[in-house]
All heavy atoms as a GROMACS GRO file, in nm:
protein
  521
    1MET      N    1   0.082  -0.119   0.000
    1MET     CA    2   0.000   0.000   0.000
    1MET      C    3   0.087   0.126   0.000
    1MET      O    4   0.049   0.224  -0.060
    1MET     CB    5  -0.095  -0.002   0.119
    1MET     CG    6  -0.204  -0.108   0.108
    1MET     SD    7  -0.331  -0.099   0.236
    1MET     CE    8  -0.249  -0.183   0.367
    2VAL      N    9   0.201   0.118   0.070
    2VAL     CA   10   0.292   0.233   0.072
    2VAL      C   11   0.350   0.256  -0.067
    2VAL      O   12   0.360   0.370  -0.112
    2VAL     CB   13   0.401   0.213   0.179
    2VAL    CG1   14   0.507   0.322   0.169
    2VAL    CG2   15   0.340   0.212   0.318
    3GLU      N   16   0.384   0.147  -0.135
    3GLU     CA   17   0.437   0.161  -0.270
    3GLU      C   18   0.335   0.223  -0.365
    3GLU      O   19   0.371   0.288  -0.462
    3GLU     CB   20   0.481   0.025  -0.325
    3GLU     CG   21   0.606  -0.028  -0.260
    3GLU     CD   22   0.645  -0.166  -0.311
    3GLU    OE1   23   0.578  -0.220  -0.402
    3GLU    OE2   24   0.743  -0.220  -0.258
    4ALA      N   25   0.207   0.207  -0.333
    4ALA     CA   26   0.100   0.264  -0.416
    4ALA      C   27   0.070   0.409  -0.379
    4ALA      O   28  -0.014   0.472  -0.443
    4ALA     CB   29  -0.026   0.180  -0.404
    5GLY      N   30   0.138   0.462  -0.273
    5GLY     CA   31   0.122   0.602  -0.240
    5GLY      C   32   0.066   0.632  -0.101
    5GLY      O   33   0.057   0.748  -0.063
    6MET      N   34   0.030   0.530  -0.026
    6MET     CA   35  -0.021   0.552   0.109
    6MET      C   36   0.094   0.588   0.202
    6MET      O   37   0.205   0.539   0.185
    6MET     CB   38  -0.086   0.422   0.158
    6MET     CG   39  -0.212   0.439   0.233
    6MET     SD   40  -0.275   0.278   0.287
    6MET     CE   41  -0.443   0.296   0.236
    7LYS      N   42   0.069   0.674   0.299
    7LYS     CA   43   0.169   0.704   0.400
    7LYS      C   44   0.184   0.581   0.490
    7LYS      O   45   0.087   0.506   0.510
    7LYS     CB   46   0.127   0.824   0.483
    7LYS     CG   47   0.126   0.953   0.404
    7LYS     CD   48   0.082   1.068   0.490
    7LYS     CE   49   0.080   1.195   0.406
    7LYS     NZ   50   0.028   1.309   0.481
    8PRO      N   51   0.304   0.557   0.547
    8PRO     CA   52   0.325   0.440   0.630
    8PRO      C   53   0.222   0.423   0.742
    8PRO      O   54   0.168   0.314   0.762
    8PRO     CB   55   0.466   0.459   0.685
    8PRO     CG   56   0.536   0.537   0.579
    8PRO     CD   57   0.429   0.632   0.528
    9MET      N   58   0.191   0.530   0.814
    9MET     CA   59   0.096   0.518   0.925
    9MET      C   60  -0.043   0.484   0.874
    9MET      O   61  -0.116   0.409   0.940
    9MET     CB   62   0.094   0.646   1.009
    9MET     CG   63   0.025   0.630   1.141
    9MET     SD   64   0.112   0.506   1.243
    9MET     CE   65  -0.017   0.459   1.352
   10GLU      N   66  -0.081   0.537   0.760
   10GLU     CA   67  -0.210   0.503   0.701
   10GLU      C   68  -0.217   0.354   0.668
   10GLU      O   69  -0.320   0.289   0.690
   10GLU     CB   70  -0.236   0.584   0.574
   10GLU     CG   71  -0.257   0.731   0.599
   10GLU     CD   72  -0.261   0.813   0.470
   10GLU    OE1   73  -0.207   0.767   0.367
   10GLU    OE2   74  -0.320   0.922   0.472
   11ALA      N   75  -0.108   0.296   0.619
   11ALA     CA   76  -0.104   0.153   0.587
   11ALA      C   77  -0.114   0.069   0.714
   11ALA      O   78  -0.183  -0.033   0.717
   11ALA     CB   79   0.024   0.120   0.511
   12ILE      N   80  -0.047   0.111   0.820
   12ILE     CA   81  -0.053   0.040   0.948
   12ILE      C   82  -0.195   0.042   1.003
   12ILE      O   83  -0.249  -0.061   1.045
   12ILE     CB   84   0.048   0.098   1.048
   12ILE    CG1   85   0.192   0.071   1.001
   12ILE    CG2   86   0.026   0.041   1.189
   12ILE    CD1   87   0.298   0.150   1.074
   13LEU      N   88  -0.258   0.157   1.001
   13LEU     CA   89  -0.396   0.168   1.049
   13LEU      C   90  -0.491   0.086   0.962
   13LEU      O   91  -0.586   0.026   1.013
   13LEU     CB   92  -0.440   0.314   1.054
   13LEU     CG   93  -0.374   0.398   1.162
   13LEU    CD1   94  -0.411   0.545   1.146
   13LEU    CD2   95  -0.411   0.348   1.300
   14SER      N   96  -0.466   0.084   0.834
   14SER     CA   97  -0.549   0.006   0.743
   14SER      C   98  -0.544  -0.143   0.777
   14SER      O   99  -0.646  -0.213   0.769
   14SER     CB  100  -0.504   0.028   0.599
   14SER     OG  101  -0.580  -0.050   0.511
   15ALA      N  102  -0.428  -0.190   0.818
   15ALA     CA  103  -0.410  -0.332   0.850
   15ALA      C  104  -0.460  -0.369   0.989
   15ALA      O  105  -0.477  -0.487   1.019
   15ALA     CB  106  -0.263  -0.369   0.838
   16THR      N  107  -0.487  -0.271   1.073
   16THR     CA  108  -0.527  -0.299   1.211
   16THR      C  109  -0.667  -0.244   1.238
   16THR      O  110  -0.766  -0.315   1.223
   16THR     CB  111  -0.424  -0.242   1.310
   16THR    OG1  112  -0.407  -0.102   1.287
   16THR    CG2  113  -0.288  -0.312   1.297
   17VAL      N  114  -0.676  -0.120   1.276
   17VAL     CA  115  -0.803  -0.059   1.315
   17VAL      C  116  -0.905  -0.060   1.202
   17VAL      O  117  -1.020  -0.101   1.221
   17VAL     CB  118  -0.780   0.086   1.366
   17VAL    CG1  119  -0.912   0.151   1.402
   17VAL    CG2  120  -0.686   0.085   1.485
   18ASN      N  121  -0.865  -0.018   1.084
   18ASN     CA  122  -0.960  -0.011   0.972
   18ASN      C  123  -1.007  -0.150   0.931
   18ASN      O  124  -1.124  -0.168   0.896
   18ASN     CB  125  -0.898   0.062   0.852
   18ASN     CG  126  -0.867   0.207   0.883
   18ASN    OD1  127  -0.907   0.261   0.984
   18ASN    ND2  128  -0.792   0.270   0.796
   19ALA      N  129  -0.920  -0.249   0.936
   19ALA     CA  130  -0.959  -0.386   0.902
   19ALA      C  131  -1.061  -0.438   1.002
   19ALA      O  132  -1.159  -0.504   0.965
   19ALA     CB  133  -0.836  -0.476   0.897
   20ALA      N  134  -1.041  -0.407   1.130
   20ALA     CA  135  -1.137  -0.448   1.233
   20ALA      C  136  -1.273  -0.382   1.210
   20ALA      O  137  -1.378  -0.447   1.222
   20ALA     CB  138  -1.083  -0.413   1.372
   21ASP      N  139  -1.273  -0.256   1.175
   21ASP     CA  140  -1.399  -0.186   1.145
   21ASP      C  141  -1.469  -0.248   1.025
   21ASP      O  142  -1.591  -0.262   1.024
   21ASP     CB  143  -1.373  -0.037   1.119
   21ASP     CG  144  -1.337   0.040   1.244
   21ASP    OD1  145  -1.362  -0.011   1.356
   21ASP    OD2  146  -1.284   0.152   1.231
   22LEU      N  147  -1.392  -0.286   0.925
   22LEU     CA  148  -1.448  -0.343   0.803
   22LEU      C  149  -1.525  -0.472   0.830
   22LEU      O  150  -1.630  -0.497   0.770
   22LEU     CB  151  -1.337  -0.368   0.701
   22LEU     CG  152  -1.380  -0.416   0.564
   22LEU    CD1  153  -1.465  -0.311   0.494
   22LEU    CD2  154  -1.260  -0.451   0.480
   23ILE      N  155  -1.475  -0.553   0.922
   23ILE     CA  156  -1.545  -0.677   0.955
   23ILE      C  157  -1.640  -0.659   1.073
   23ILE      O  158  -1.685  -0.754   1.134
   23ILE     CB  159  -1.447  -0.794   0.981
   23ILE    CG1  160  -1.356  -0.766   1.100
   23ILE    CG2  161  -1.367  -0.826   0.856
   23ILE    CD1  162  -1.276  -0.885   1.148
   24ARG      N  163  -1.668  -0.534   1.103
   24ARG     CA  164  -1.761  -0.497   1.210
   24ARG      C  165  -1.720  -0.551   1.347
   24ARG      O  166  -1.801  -0.602   1.423
   24ARG     CB  167  -1.904  -0.539   1.175
   24ARG     CG  168  -1.955  -0.467   1.053
   24ARG     CD  169  -2.099  -0.496   1.027
   24ARG     NE  170  -2.142  -0.411   0.917
   24ARG     CZ  171  -2.208  -0.456   0.812
   24ARG    NH1  172  -2.241  -0.583   0.804
   24ARG    NH2  173  -2.244  -0.374   0.717
   25ARG      N  174  -1.588  -0.541   1.372
   25ARG     CA  175  -1.532  -0.582   1.501
   25ARG      C  176  -1.445  -0.470   1.556
   25ARG      O  177  -1.324  -0.482   1.567
   25ARG     CB  178  -1.448  -0.709   1.485
   25ARG     CG  179  -1.524  -0.837   1.453
   25ARG     CD  180  -1.610  -0.887   1.569
   25ARG     NE  181  -1.539  -0.898   1.696
   25ARG     CZ  182  -1.479  -1.008   1.739
   25ARG    NH1  183  -1.480  -1.117   1.666
   25ARG    NH2  184  -1.418  -1.008   1.855
   26PRO      N  185  -1.507  -0.357   1.592
   26PRO     CA  186  -1.429  -0.243   1.643
   26PRO      C  187  -1.355  -0.275   1.773
   26PRO      O  188  -1.268  -0.200   1.814
   26PRO     CB  189  -1.533  -0.134   1.664
   26PRO     CG  190  -1.662  -0.207   1.680
   26PRO     CD  191  -1.650  -0.331   1.595
   27ASP      N  192  -1.388  -0.389   1.836
   27ASP     CA  193  -1.318  -0.430   1.957
   27ASP      C  194  -1.181  -0.487   1.926
   27ASP      O  195  -1.099  -0.507   2.014
   27ASP     CB  196  -1.400  -0.534   2.033
   27ASP     CG  197  -1.435  -0.656   1.947
   27ASP    OD1  198  -1.483  -0.636   1.833
   27ASP    OD2  199  -1.416  -0.769   1.993
   28LEU      N  200  -1.152  -0.513   1.798
   28LEU     CA  201  -1.022  -0.563   1.756
   28LEU      C  202  -0.938  -0.448   1.700
   28LEU      O  203  -0.989  -0.343   1.669
   28LEU     CB  204  -1.039  -0.669   1.646
   28LEU     CG  205  -1.123  -0.791   1.681
   28LEU    CD1  206  -1.139  -0.880   1.559
   28LEU    CD2  207  -1.064  -0.868   1.796
   29GLY      N  208  -0.810  -0.471   1.684
   29GLY     CA  209  -0.725  -0.374   1.617
   29GLY      C  210  -0.672  -0.262   1.704
   29GLY      O  211  -0.619  -0.164   1.652
   30MET      N  212  -0.686  -0.275   1.836
   30MET     CA  213  -0.636  -0.171   1.925
   30MET      C  214  -0.593  -0.232   2.058
   30MET      O  215  -0.632  -0.343   2.091
   30MET     CB  216  -0.742  -0.064   1.948
   30MET     CG  217  -0.861  -0.114   2.027
   30MET     SD  218  -0.987   0.008   2.055
   30MET     CE  219  -1.059   0.017   1.894
   31ILE      N  220  -0.516  -0.157   2.132
   31ILE     CA  221  -0.474  -0.199   2.265
   31ILE      C  222  -0.553  -0.116   2.365
   31ILE      O  223  -0.558   0.006   2.354
   31ILE     CB  224  -0.323  -0.178   2.285
   31ILE    CG1  225  -0.246  -0.264   2.185
   31ILE    CG2  226  -0.282  -0.212   2.429
   31ILE    CD1  227  -0.098  -0.236   2.184
   32ALA      N  228  -0.616  -0.182   2.460
   32ALA     CA  229  -0.694  -0.111   2.562
   32ALA      C  230  -0.693  -0.192   2.691
   32ALA      O  231  -0.671  -0.313   2.689
   32ALA     CB  232  -0.837  -0.089   2.514
   33ALA      N  233  -0.718  -0.123   2.802
   33ALA     CA  234  -0.722  -0.190   2.932
   33ALA      C  235  -0.827  -0.300   2.931
   33ALA      O  236  -0.930  -0.288   2.864
   33ALA     CB  237  -0.754  -0.088   3.041
   34VAL      N  238  -0.799  -0.406   3.002
   34VAL     CA  239  -0.884  -0.525   3.019
   34VAL      C  240  -0.919  -0.596   2.888
   34VAL      O  241  -1.020  -0.664   2.880
   34VAL     CB  242  -1.012  -0.498   3.102
   34VAL    CG1  243  -0.979  -0.447   3.240
   34VAL    CG2  244  -1.108  -0.403   3.031
   35LYS      N  245  -0.835  -0.581   2.786
   35LYS     CA  246  -0.854  -0.653   2.660
   35LYS      C  247  -0.731  -0.739   2.635
   35LYS      O  248  -0.620  -0.701   2.668
   35LYS     CB  249  -0.873  -0.556   2.544
   35LYS     CG  250  -1.004  -0.482   2.549
   35LYS     CD  251  -1.029  -0.412   2.418
   35LYS     CE  252  -1.165  -0.348   2.423
   35LYS     NZ  253  -1.218  -0.323   2.293
   36MET      N  254  -0.753  -0.855   2.576
   36MET     CA  255  -0.644  -0.942   2.535
   36MET      C  256  -0.590  -0.887   2.403
   36MET      O  257  -0.668  -0.850   2.316
   36MET     CB  258  -0.694  -1.084   2.516
   36MET     CG  259  -0.587  -1.183   2.479
   36MET     SD  260  -0.463  -1.210   2.608
   36MET     CE  261  -0.557  -1.305   2.725
   37ALA      N  262  -0.459  -0.880   2.391
   37ALA     CA  263  -0.401  -0.825   2.269
   37ALA      C  264  -0.285  -0.910   2.221
   37ALA      O  265  -0.209  -0.964   2.300
   37ALA     CB  266  -0.353  -0.682   2.292
   38ASP      N  267  -0.274  -0.923   2.091
   38ASP     CA  268  -0.155  -0.977   2.028
   38ASP      C  269  -0.072  -0.855   1.990
   38ASP      O  270  -0.123  -0.765   1.924
   38ASP     CB  271  -0.190  -1.060   1.904
   38ASP     CG  272  -0.277  -1.180   1.938
   38ASP    OD1  273  -0.277  -1.223   2.054
   38ASP    OD2  274  -0.343  -1.230   1.846
   39ILE      N  275   0.052  -0.852   2.035
   39ILE     CA  276   0.134  -0.732   2.021
   39ILE      C  277   0.269  -0.767   1.960
   39ILE      O  278   0.327  -0.869   1.993
   39ILE     CB  279   0.159  -0.667   2.159
   39ILE    CG1  280   0.026  -0.632   2.227
   39ILE    CG2  281   0.247  -0.544   2.146
   39ILE    CD1  282   0.043  -0.592   2.372
   40ILE      N  283   0.316  -0.679   1.872
   40ILE     CA  284   0.456  -0.686   1.828
   40ILE      C  285   0.520  -0.551   1.858
   40ILE      O  286   0.452  -0.448   1.862
   40ILE     CB  287   0.472  -0.719   1.678
   40ILE    CG1  288   0.422  -0.606   1.590
   40ILE    CG2  289   0.407  -0.852   1.644
   40ILE    CD1  290   0.468  -0.616   1.446
   41ALA      N  291   0.649  -0.554   1.883
   41ALA     CA  292   0.728  -0.432   1.894
   41ALA      C  293   0.836  -0.441   1.789
   41ALA      O  294   0.888  -0.548   1.759
   41ALA     CB  295   0.789  -0.418   2.033
   42VAL      N  296   0.869  -0.327   1.732
   42VAL     CA  297   0.971  -0.324   1.628
   42VAL      C  298   1.079  -0.224   1.663
   42VAL      O  299   1.058  -0.131   1.740
   42VAL     CB  300   0.911  -0.290   1.489
   42VAL    CG1  301   0.806  -0.392   1.450
   42VAL    CG2  302   0.850  -0.151   1.486
   43ASP      N  303   1.196  -0.246   1.606
   43ASP     CA  304   1.307  -0.154   1.622
   43ASP      C  305   1.300  -0.056   1.505
   43ASP      O  306   1.307  -0.097   1.389
   43ASP     CB  307   1.439  -0.231   1.620
   43ASP     CG  308   1.557  -0.144   1.654
   43ASP    OD1  309   1.537  -0.037   1.715
   43ASP    OD2  310   1.669  -0.182   1.621
   44GLY      N  311   1.280   0.070   1.535
   44GLY     CA  312   1.271   0.171   1.430
   44GLY      C  313   1.142   0.249   1.441
   44GLY      O  314   1.074   0.246   1.542
   45LYS      N  315   1.109   0.317   1.334
   45LYS     CA  316   0.990   0.402   1.329
   45LYS      C  317   0.908   0.367   1.206
   45LYS      O  318   0.916   0.435   1.103
   45LYS     CB  319   1.029   0.549   1.327
   45LYS     CG  320   1.100   0.595   1.452
   45LYS     CD  321   1.132   0.743   1.446
   45LYS     CE  322   1.198   0.786   1.574
   45LYS     NZ  323   1.224   0.930   1.574
   46PRO      N  324   0.829   0.260   1.212
   46PRO     CA  325   0.753   0.220   1.094
   46PRO      C  326   0.652   0.325   1.046
   46PRO      O  327   0.614   0.325   0.930
   46PRO     CB  328   0.684   0.091   1.136
   46PRO     CG  329   0.682   0.095   1.284
   46PRO     CD  330   0.804   0.173   1.325
   47GLU      N  331   0.613   0.415   1.135
   47GLU     CA  332   0.522   0.523   1.093
   47GLU      C  333   0.592   0.621   1.000
   47GLU      O  334   0.526   0.697   0.930
   47GLU     CB  335   0.462   0.595   1.215
   47GLU     CG  336   0.558   0.682   1.292
   47GLU     CD  337   0.644   0.608   1.394
   47GLU    OE1  338   0.645   0.485   1.397
   47GLU    OE2  339   0.711   0.678   1.472
   48GLU      N  340   0.724   0.617   0.997
   48GLU     CA  341   0.801   0.700   0.906
   48GLU      C  342   0.862   0.618   0.792
   48GLU      O  343   0.870   0.664   0.679
   48GLU     CB  344   0.912   0.772   0.983
   48GLU     CG  345   0.860   0.872   1.085
   48GLU     CD  346   0.971   0.932   1.170
   48GLU    OE1  347   1.090   0.913   1.137
   48GLU    OE2  348   0.937   0.998   1.270
   49ASN      N  349   0.909   0.496   0.825
   49ASN     CA  350   0.972   0.408   0.728
   49ASN      C  351   0.910   0.270   0.740
   49ASN      O  352   0.943   0.195   0.832
   49ASN     CB  353   1.124   0.402   0.751
   49ASN     CG  354   1.192   0.308   0.654
   49ASN    OD1  355   1.134   0.260   0.558
   49ASN    ND2  356   1.319   0.281   0.680
   50ILE      N  357   0.819   0.235   0.652
   50ILE     CA  358   0.743   0.111   0.662
   50ILE      C  359   0.833  -0.012   0.665
   50ILE      O  360   0.796  -0.114   0.724
   50ILE     CB  361   0.636   0.101   0.550
   50ILE    CG1  362   0.529  -0.001   0.585
   50ILE    CG2  363   0.701   0.071   0.416
   50ILE    CD1  364   0.444   0.032   0.702
   51GLU      N  365   0.951  -0.005   0.610
   51GLU     CA  366   1.045  -0.118   0.612
   51GLU      C  367   1.080  -0.158   0.756
   51GLU      O  368   1.110  -0.274   0.783
   51GLU     CB  369   1.172  -0.084   0.536
   51GLU     CG  370   1.150  -0.050   0.390
   51GLU     CD  371   1.145  -0.172   0.300
   51GLU    OE1  372   1.212  -0.271   0.334
   51GLU    OE2  373   1.073  -0.168   0.199
   52ASP      N  374   1.074  -0.063   0.849
   52ASP     CA  375   1.106  -0.092   0.989
   52ASP      C  376   1.009  -0.190   1.052
   52ASP      O  377   1.039  -0.251   1.154
   52ASP     CB  378   1.110   0.037   1.072
   52ASP     CG  379   1.234   0.121   1.044
   52ASP    OD1  380   1.327   0.070   0.980
   52ASP    OD2  381   1.235   0.238   1.085
   53ILE      N  382   0.892  -0.209   0.993
   53ILE     CA  383   0.794  -0.304   1.049
   53ILE      C  384   0.847  -0.447   1.043
   53ILE      O  385   0.797  -0.536   1.113
   53ILE     CB  386   0.657  -0.290   0.980
   53ILE    CG1  387   0.546  -0.343   1.071
   53ILE    CG2  388   0.652  -0.362   0.848
   53ILE    CD1  389   0.447  -0.243   1.111
   54LEU      N  390   0.949  -0.469   0.963
   54LEU     CA  391   1.009  -0.602   0.951
   54LEU      C  392   1.109  -0.632   1.062
   54LEU      O  393   1.150  -0.747   1.079
   54LEU     CB  394   1.077  -0.617   0.814
   54LEU     CG  395   0.985  -0.599   0.693
   54LEU    CD1  396   1.067  -0.601   0.565
   54LEU    CD2  397   0.877  -0.705   0.691
   55ASN      N  398   1.150  -0.530   1.138
   55ASN     CA  399   1.249  -0.545   1.245
   55ASN      C  400   1.181  -0.580   1.378
   55ASN      O  401   1.190  -0.505   1.475
   55ASN     CB  402   1.332  -0.416   1.259
   55ASN     CG  403   1.404  -0.380   1.132
   55ASN    OD1  404   1.448  -0.466   1.059
   55ASN    ND2  405   1.414  -0.251   1.105
   56VAL      N  406   1.114  -0.693   1.383
   56VAL     CA  407   1.037  -0.733   1.500
   56VAL      C  408   1.130  -0.777   1.613
   56VAL      O  409   1.216  -0.863   1.594
   56VAL     CB  410   0.939  -0.847   1.466
   56VAL    CG1  411   0.862  -0.893   1.588
   56VAL    CG2  412   0.843  -0.803   1.355
   57THR      N  413   1.114  -0.716   1.731
   57THR     CA  414   1.198  -0.748   1.846
   57THR      C  415   1.119  -0.812   1.960
   57THR      O  416   1.177  -0.866   2.053
   57THR     CB  417   1.268  -0.623   1.900
   57THR    OG1  418   1.168  -0.528   1.938
   57THR    CG2  419   1.360  -0.562   1.795
   58PHE      N  420   0.986  -0.805   1.954
   58PHE     CA  421   0.901  -0.857   2.062
   58PHE      C  422   0.770  -0.906   2.004
   58PHE      O  423   0.710  -0.838   1.920
   58PHE     CB  424   0.874  -0.746   2.165
   58PHE     CG  425   0.786  -0.788   2.279
   58PHE    CD1  426   0.839  -0.849   2.391
   58PHE    CD2  427   0.649  -0.765   2.275
   58PHE    CE1  428   0.758  -0.887   2.498
   58PHE    CE2  429   0.567  -0.802   2.380
   58PHE     CZ  430   0.621  -0.863   2.492
   59VAL      N  431   0.726  -1.025   2.048
   59VAL     CA  432   0.597  -1.080   2.005
   59VAL      C  433   0.526  -1.137   2.126
   59VAL      O  434   0.582  -1.217   2.201
   59VAL     CB  435   0.614  -1.193   1.900
   59VAL    CG1  436   0.479  -1.252   1.863
   59VAL    CG2  437   0.686  -1.142   1.776
   60MET      N  438   0.399  -1.094   2.146
   60MET     CA  439   0.315  -1.151   2.250
   60MET      C  440   0.182  -1.189   2.188
   60MET      O  441   0.122  -1.110   2.115
   60MET     CB  442   0.291  -1.053   2.364
   60MET     CG  443   0.200  -1.109   2.473
   60MET     SD  444   0.164  -0.991   2.603
   60MET     CE  445   0.316  -0.997   2.695
   61LYS      N  446   0.138  -1.312   2.214
   61LYS     CA  447   0.008  -1.359   2.164
   61LYS      C  448  -0.066  -1.425   2.279
   61LYS      O  449  -0.011  -1.511   2.347
   61LYS     CB  450   0.028  -1.457   2.049
   61LYS     CG  451  -0.103  -1.509   1.992
   61LYS     CD  452  -0.080  -1.586   1.864
   61LYS     CE  453  -0.208  -1.642   1.808
   61LYS     NZ  454  -0.312  -1.545   1.781
   62ASN      N  455  -0.190  -1.381   2.300
   62ASN     CA  456  -0.272  -1.434   2.409
   62ASN      C  457  -0.201  -1.431   2.543
   62ASN      O  458  -0.212  -1.523   2.624
   62ASN     CB  459  -0.318  -1.577   2.378
   62ASN     CG  460  -0.410  -1.585   2.260
   62ASN    OD1  461  -0.487  -1.492   2.235
   62ASN    ND2  462  -0.402  -1.691   2.185
   63GLY      N  463  -0.124  -1.326   2.567
   63GLY     CA  464  -0.054  -1.308   2.694
   63GLY      C  465   0.075  -1.385   2.709
   63GLY      O  466   0.142  -1.374   2.811
   64GLU      N  467   0.112  -1.463   2.607
   64GLU     CA  468   0.236  -1.541   2.614
   64GLU      C  469   0.342  -1.478   2.524
   64GLU      O  470   0.317  -1.446   2.409
   64GLU     CB  471   0.210  -1.684   2.567
   64GLU     CG  472   0.331  -1.774   2.584
   64GLU     CD  473   0.301  -1.920   2.553
   64GLU    OE1  474   0.183  -1.961   2.562
   64GLU    OE2  475   0.396  -1.992   2.521
   65ILE      N  476   0.461  -1.459   2.578
   65ILE     CA  477   0.572  -1.400   2.502
   65ILE      C  478   0.638  -1.507   2.419
   65ILE      O  479   0.679  -1.612   2.470
   65ILE     CB  480   0.674  -1.332   2.596
   65ILE    CG1  481   0.607  -1.216   2.670
   65ILE    CG2  482   0.796  -1.285   2.516
   65ILE    CD1  483   0.692  -1.154   2.777
   66TYR      N  484   0.649  -1.482   2.290
   66TYR     CA  485   0.713  -1.575   2.196
   66TYR      C  486   0.852  -1.529   2.154
   66TYR      O  487   0.933  -1.609   2.115
   66TYR     CB  488   0.625  -1.594   2.072
   66TYR     CG  489   0.504  -1.678   2.099
   66TYR    CD1  490   0.387  -1.620   2.147
   66TYR    CD2  491   0.505  -1.814   2.079
   66TYR    CE1  492   0.274  -1.698   2.173
   66TYR    CE2  493   0.394  -1.893   2.105
   66TYR     CZ  494   0.279  -1.832   2.153
   66TYR     OH  495   0.169  -1.909   2.178
   67LYS      N  496   0.873  -1.399   2.157
   67LYS     CA  497   1.003  -1.344   2.117
   67LYS      C  498   1.028  -1.220   2.200
   67LYS      O  499   0.940  -1.136   2.214
   67LYS     CB  500   1.004  -1.310   1.968
   67LYS     CG  501   1.135  -1.252   1.919
   67LYS     CD  502   1.132  -1.227   1.769
   67LYS     CE  503   1.265  -1.178   1.719
   67LYS     NZ  504   1.269  -1.159   1.575
   68ASN      N  505   1.148  -1.208   2.253
   68ASN     CA  506   1.183  -1.092   2.333
   68ASN      C  507   1.332  -1.069   2.318
   68ASN      O  508   1.412  -1.132   2.385
   68ASN     CB  509   1.145  -1.111   2.480
   68ASN     CG  510   1.157  -0.986   2.561
   68ASN    OD1  511   1.181  -0.877   2.507
   68ASN    ND2  512   1.141  -0.997   2.690
   69GLU      N  513   1.370  -0.981   2.228
   69GLU     CA  514   1.512  -0.952   2.206
   69GLU      C  515   1.548  -0.818   2.263
   69GLU      O  516   1.480  -0.726   2.257
   69GLU     CB  517   1.543  -0.953   2.056
   69GLU     CG  518   1.533  -1.089   1.999
   69GLU     CD  519   1.567  -1.092   1.850
   69GLU    OE1  520   1.606  -0.991   1.792
   69GLU    OE2  521   1.553  -1.199   1.793
   0.00000   0.00000   0.00000
């Protein structure tokens, strides 16, 4: 999507919050208190450089840590 002209942050939101809205699940696609979340952390600033989204340093799914560098 970025290669087609979307700003990096717009592409990230499209893949998370906007996708959840599209399937009528606004409870998905965000981090909030008392909600279970699958989370990744990356090294860099993917909102500025989308390539940085590939530099994953932390992964948590269903409260279990799978990667922590």
